[in-house]
TORBA-563344 format. One record per residue (C-alpha): residue number from 1; x, y, z; residue in three letters; chain. Coordinates in pm, whole numbers. Layout:
ATOM     k       px       py       pz     r   c
ATOM   NUM        X        Y        Z   ALA   A
...
This chain:
ATOM     k       px       py       pz     r   c
ATOM     1      491     5152    -1089   MET   A
ATOM     2      269     4875    -1054   ASN   A
ATOM     3      202     4678     -789   ALA   A
ATOM     4      252     4307     -823   PRO   A
ATOM     5     -142     4210     -801   GLY   A
ATOM     6     -180     4444    -1121   ALA   A
ATOM     7       82     4261    -1334   GLY   A
ATOM     8      -96     3948    -1210   ILE   A
ATOM     9     -428     4063    -1314   ALA   A
ATOM    10     -310     4187    -1672   GLY   A
ATOM    11     -163     3816    -1716   TYR   A
ATOM    12     -489     3659    -1654   ILE   A
ATOM    13     -696     3910    -1848   ALA   A
ATOM    14     -472     3808    -2163   ARG   A
ATOM    15     -470     3445    -2062   TRP   A
ATOM    16     -548     3249    -2396   ARG   A
ATOM    17     -414     2908    -2429   PRO   A
ATOM    18     -454     2690    -2733   SER   A
ATOM    19     -511     2389    -2515   SER   A
ATOM    20     -864     2473    -2416   VAL   A
ATOM    21    -1139     2605    -2612   SER   A
ATOM    22    -1219     3003    -2573   PRO   A
ATOM    23    -1521     2947    -2367   GLN   A
ATOM    24    -1334     2725    -2129   ALA   A
ATOM    25    -1076     2996    -2135   ALA   A
ATOM    26    -1321     3288    -2070   ALA   A
ATOM    27    -1451     3062    -1770   PHE   A
ATOM    28    -1133     3018    -1643   ALA   A
ATOM    29    -1000     3398    -1651   ARG   A
ATOM    30    -1337     3493    -1472   ASP   A
ATOM    31    -1313     3281    -1163   VAL   A
ATOM    32     -939     3261    -1116   ILE   A
ATOM    33     -951     3694    -1112   ALA   A
ATOM    34    -1178     3613     -840   ALA   A
ATOM    35     -956     3422     -648   VAL   A
ATOM    36     -680     3701     -737   ALA   A
ATOM    37     -354     3449     -669   PRO   A
ATOM    38      -58     3702     -586   GLN   A
ATOM    39      204     3512     -779   GLU   A
ATOM    40      229     3472    -1154   GLN   A
ATOM    41      305     3077    -1111   GLU   A
ATOM    42       29     3004     -900   ARG   A
ATOM    43     -221     3242    -1150   ALA   A
ATOM    44     -104     3023    -1430   LYS   A
ATOM    45     -169     2673    -1222   ASN   A
ATOM    46     -486     2788    -1127   LEU   A
ATOM    47     -607     2918    -1461   LEU   A
ATOM    48     -489     2581    -1608   TRP   A
ATOM    49     -696     2376    -1372   ALA   A
ATOM    50     -993     2572    -1403   ALA   A
ATOM    51     -975     2566    -1830   GLY   A
ATOM    52     -944     2214    -1844   LYS   A
ATOM    53    -1202     2096    -1579   LEU   A
ATOM    54    -1461     2385    -1784   ALA   A
ATOM    55    -1336     2171    -2123   ASP   A
ATOM    56    -1445     1850    -1986   TYR   A
ATOM    57    -1772     2004    -1825   ALA   A
ATOM    58    -1857     2158    -2177   ILE   A
ATOM    59    -1782     1864    -2341   GLY   A
ATOM    60    -2073     1700    -2069   LEU   A
ATOM    61    -2304     1951    -2186   GLY   A
ATOM    62    -2323     2164    -1877   LEU   A
ATOM    63    -2345     2515    -1832   ASP   A
ATOM    64    -1983     2716    -1787   PRO   A
ATOM    65    -2123     2867    -1461   VAL   A
ATOM    66    -1902     2836    -1126   PRO   A
ATOM    67    -2205     2678     -939   ASP   A
ATOM    68    -2222     2397    -1213   VAL   A
ATOM    69    -1883     2350    -1322   VAL   A
ATOM    70    -1700     2374     -973   LEU   A
ATOM    71    -1981     2124     -838   HIS   A
ATOM    72    -1775     1854     -608   PRO   A
ATOM    73    -1929     1618     -860   SER   A
ATOM    74    -1821     1728    -1159   VAL   A
ATOM    75    -1482     1844    -1058   ALA   A
ATOM    76    -1407     1473     -859   GLU   A
ATOM    77    -1520     1322    -1179   ARG   A
ATOM    78    -1297     1511    -1358   PHE   A
ATOM    79     -990     1422    -1141   THR   A
ATOM    80    -1085     1070    -1144   ARG   A
ATOM    81    -1194     1002    -1514   CYS   A
ATOM    82    -1019     1283    -1735   ALA   A
ATOM    83     -824     1076    -1979   PRO   A
ATOM    84     -428     1123    -2011   GLY   A
ATOM    85     -334     1241    -1676   LEU   A
ATOM    86      -83     1136    -1471   SER   A
ATOM    87     -164     1030    -1072   GLY   A
ATOM    88        1     1329     -953   VAL   A
ATOM    89     -122     1588    -1210   ALA   A
ATOM    90     -473     1403    -1072   ARG   A
ATOM    91     -382     1489     -714   ARG   A
ATOM    92     -261     1843     -792   THR   A
ATOM    93     -592     1898     -988   LEU   A
ATOM    94     -790     1822     -734   ARG   A
ATOM    95     -606     2027     -489   THR   A
ATOM    96     -617     2344     -706   ASN   A
ATOM    97     -978     2299     -807   LEU   A
ATOM    98    -1084     2275     -413   ARG   A
ATOM    99     -881     2572     -361   PHE   A
ATOM   100    -1056     2777     -663   ILE   A
ATOM   101    -1390     2658     -566   ALA   A
ATOM   102    -1377     2759     -174   ARG   A
ATOM   103    -1277     3112     -248   ARG   A
ATOM   104    -1538     3115     -564   VAL   A
ATOM   105    -1836     2878     -467   ALA   A
ATOM   106    -1767     2848      -68   PRO   A
ATOM   107    -2146     2719      -50   ALA   A
ATOM   108    -2040     2395     -249   LEU   A
ATOM   109    -1711     2328      -41   TYR   A
ATOM   110    -1813     2393      383   PRO   A
ATOM   111    -1529     2391      592   GLN   A
ATOM   112    -1417     2068      707   ASP   A
ATOM   113    -1489     1992     1092   ALA   A
ATOM   114    -1197     1917     1253   ALA   A
ATOM   115    -1147     1550     1364   LEU   A
ATOM   116     -996     1403     1660   PRO   A
ATOM   117     -683     1240     1650   ARG   A
ATOM   118     -574     1002     1865   GLU   A
ATOM   119     -184     1075     1930   ARG   A
ATOM   120       90      867     2072   ALA   A
ATOM   121      144      800     2442   LYS   A
ATOM   122      462      959     2555   PRO   A
ATOM   123      706      728     2667   PRO   A
ATOM   124      815      678     3044   ASP   A
ATOM   125     1128      838     3145   SER   A
ATOM   126     1435      610     3265   ALA   A
ATOM   127     1327      763     3625   ALA   A
ATOM   128     1002      606     3580   GLU   A
ATOM   129     1064      302     3454   ILE   A
ATOM   130     1324      261     3748   ALA   A
ATOM   131     1059      365     3999   GLY   A
ATOM   132      824       99     3828   TYR   A
ATOM   133     1128     -184     3902   LEU   A
ATOM   134     1162      -19     4237   ALA   A
ATOM   135      807      -97     4317   LEU   A
ATOM   136      808     -453     4141   ALA   A
ATOM   137     1114     -541     4354   GLY   A
ATOM   138      898     -457     4664   ALA   A
ATOM   139      595     -631     4597   GLN   A
ATOM   140      503     -884     4898   PRO   A
ATOM   141      554    -1245     4743   THR   A
ATOM   142      785    -1393     4504   ALA   A
ATOM   143      527    -1453     4252   ALA   A
ATOM   144      403    -1120     4227   ARG   A
ATOM   145      771     -959     4270   ARG   A
ATOM   146      834    -1158     3917   MET   A
ATOM   147      552    -1100     3768   ARG   A
ATOM   148      529     -723     3785   ALA   A
ATOM   149      929     -725     3681   ALA   A
ATOM   150      850     -936     3418   GLY   A
ATOM   151      535     -717     3286   LEU   A
ATOM   152      777     -378     3320   VAL   A
ATOM   153     1057     -600     3122   CYS   A
ATOM   154      828     -711     2873   LEU   A
ATOM   155      698     -374     2799   GLY   A
ATOM   156      998     -111     2843   ALA   A
ATOM   157     1216     -409     2649   GLY   A
ATOM   158     1002     -544     2403   ALA   A
ATOM   159      717     -354     2345   GLY   A
ATOM   160      496     -583     2560   LEU   A
ATOM   161      565     -915     2332   ILE   A
ATOM   162      838    -1143     2290   VAL   A
ATOM   163      735    -1385     2000   ALA   A
ATOM   164      399    -1307     1777   VAL   A
ATOM   165      208    -1602     1641   ARG   A
ATOM   166      -55    -1548     1365   GLY   A
ATOM   167     -107    -1407     1038   ALA   A
ATOM   168      257    -1254     1076   ARG   A
ATOM   169      491    -1452     1359   PRO   A
ATOM   170      802    -1256     1484   ARG   A
ATOM   171     1024    -1274     1731   ALA   A
ATOM   172     1118     -921     1907   VAL   A
ATOM   173     1441     -875     2042   PRO   A
ATOM   174     1443     -766     2416   VAL   A
ATOM   175     1711     -455     2477   LEU   A
ATOM   176     1995     -604     2692   SER   A
ATOM   177     1953     -427     2996   ARG   A
ATOM   178     1628     -587     3078   TYR   A
ATOM   179     1725     -943     2999   HIS   A
ATOM   180     1850    -1052     3362   ASP   A
ATOM   181     1521     -960     3496   ARG   A
ATOM   182     1293    -1097     3224   LEU   A
ATOM   183     1504    -1429     3201   LEU   A
ATOM   184     1471    -1464     3587   ALA   A
ATOM   185     1049    -1400     3570   ALA   A
ATOM   186     1059    -1655     3244   ALA   A
ATOM   187     1242    -1930     3446   ARG   A
ATOM   188      965    -1854     3742   PHE   A
ATOM   189      668    -1878     3535   ALA   A
ATOM   190      808    -2180     3346   GLY   A
ATOM   191      570    -2279     3088   THR   A
ATOM   192      331    -2050     3203   ALA   A
ATOM   193      278    -1675     3085   PRO   A
ATOM   194      525    -1422     3256   VAL   A
ATOM   195      234    -1234     3375   CYS   A
ATOM   196       47    -1471     3532   GLY   A
ATOM   197     -270    -1655     3473   GLY   A
ATOM   198     -328    -1976     3296   ALA   A
ATOM   199     -440    -1819     2920   ASP   A
ATOM   200     -243    -1602     2763   PRO   A
ATOM   201     -541    -1480     2539   GLY   A
ATOM   202     -738    -1350     2866   ARG   A
ATOM   203     -810    -1010     2832   ARG   A
ATOM   204     -696     -793     3142   ASN   A
ATOM   205     -460    -1017     3288   ILE   A
ATOM   206     -214     -736     3379   THR   A
ATOM   207     -476     -558     3553   THR   A
ATOM   208     -373     -647     3939   PRO   A
ATOM   209      -34     -611     3831   LEU   A
ATOM   210      -22     -231     3704   THR   A
ATOM   211     -278     -169     4006   ARG   A
ATOM   212       12     -323     4235   SER   A
ATOM   213      274      -54     4040   LEU   A
ATOM   214       84      231     4110   SER   A
ATOM   215       55      498     4409   GLY   A
ATOM   216      242      620     4710   GLY   A
ATOM   217      583      753     4496   THR   A
ATOM   218      483     1009     4242   GLY   A
ATOM   219      465      747     3934   LEU   A
ATOM   220      196      778     3740   PRO   A
ATOM   221      -12      461     3710   ARG   A
ATOM   222      153      187     3519   LEU   A
ATOM   223       37      220     3173   ASP   A
ATOM   224      107      -74     2907   THR   A
ATOM   225       30      162     2646   SER   A
ATOM   226      314      411     2730   ARG   A
ATOM   227      559       98     2799   LEU   A
ATOM   228      557      -12     2459   ARG   A
ATOM   229      588      399     2346   ALA   A
ATOM   230      896      356     2557   THR   A
ATOM   231     1023       84     2367   TRP   A
ATOM   232      956      203     2028   LEU   A
ATOM   233     1076      538     2119   ALA   A
ATOM   234     1442      406     2251   GLU   A
ATOM   235     1428       93     1914   ALA   A
ATOM   236     1343      405     1677   ALA   A
ATOM   237     1648      595     1813   GLU   A
ATOM   238     1864      258     1808   LEU   A
ATOM   239     1791      266     1404   LEU   A
ATOM   240     1823      639     1397   GLY   A
ATOM   241     1502      682     1263   LEU   A
ATOM   242     1470     1041     1337   ALA   A
ATOM   243     1799     1087     1112   THR   A
ATOM   244     1681      915      854   PHE   A
ATOM   245     1379     1124      831   MET   A
ATOM   246     1478     1443      874   HIS   A
ATOM   247     1783     1385      603   ALA   A
ATOM   248     1485     1248      371   ALA   A
ATOM   249     1284     1506      434   GLY   A
ATOM   250      998     1281      495   ILE   A
ATOM   251      734     1358      778   THR   A
ATOM   252      482     1136      656   CYS   A
ATOM   253      429      824      817   SER   A
ATOM   254      237      665      499   GLN   A
ATOM   255      524      769      266   ARG   A
ATOM   256      786      583      518   LEU   A
ATOM   257      490      277      503   GLY   A
ATOM   258      495      290      156   ASP   A
ATOM   259      919      261      122   LEU   A
ATOM   260      887       -1      357   LEU   A
ATOM   261      628     -222      208   ALA   A
ATOM   262      875     -240      -82   THR   A
ATOM   263     1167     -369      155   LEU   A
ATOM   264     1211     -724      311   HIS   A
ATOM   265     1301     -760      713   PRO   A
ATOM   266     1590     -917      788   ALA   A
ATOM   267     1578    -1243     1048   GLY   A
ATOM   268     1603    -1276     1431   GLU   A
ATOM   269     1934    -1233     1438   ALA   A
ATOM   270     1976     -927     1227   GLU   A
ATOM   271     1720     -800     1436   ALA   A
ATOM   272     1860     -864     1766   VAL   A
ATOM   273     2181     -676     1661   LYS   A
ATOM   274     2007     -409     1538   LEU   A
ATOM   275     1799     -316     1824   LEU   A
ATOM   276     2089     -412     2061   GLY   A
ATOM   277     1857     -675     2222   GLY   A
ATOM   278     2003    -1042     2292   THR   A
ATOM   279     1880    -1403     2220   ARG   A
């Protein structure tokens, strides 16, 4: 019995399609034999990609040798400029050609260096939020108590902001369980910012408050980024976002963003109802 690889090698050796020139087909057979794919369908796709690229390169007067045809500049120009290809076909060709080149001419495609990626901060637990609110209630002055409670409730209850001005003004609902504390803090602040100060655009306005809610109880230092992550995680759970993405098979946030770009958000009243907030 022949091994699977022998059958695929024979398929590659016999590949002579009418869609590419004999010279381009010979180039494709040579390079894909060196790649040694393990499945016939995979071999067919790689042969087609290499043959199409070789035909394109030969038409430009280039030598049909791997170091020339598989050069990144040639392959990139082909995938971008070759006529009659759909967007999906171009992306598939680019992926397959890079796969071939990294095995046949690895010097042309050095291994990509890993780039650092900033991860989302973990949300605060319910016990940690309760601890921050307890510390806020234990502050020595009424002003400090109200501002500290307001900071925690704005962060965990509304993602640190209630209204956003600028190019995309919008209202952000406050989760209902933070409503009473936040209303009390807002009444105390009057027309001033809830977290203190005179200028809401001033940087680091929350630093004294976060410092006062840190240490002594085993809690980590209060982090406004984690507070926002806490709100985002709870809002996503209320929306059933994880269930939707799992059911749809979506793992890439870019795809989700592309879908959302075609939709129109509901108004403030609908957002309040959907997110379990209150007016």
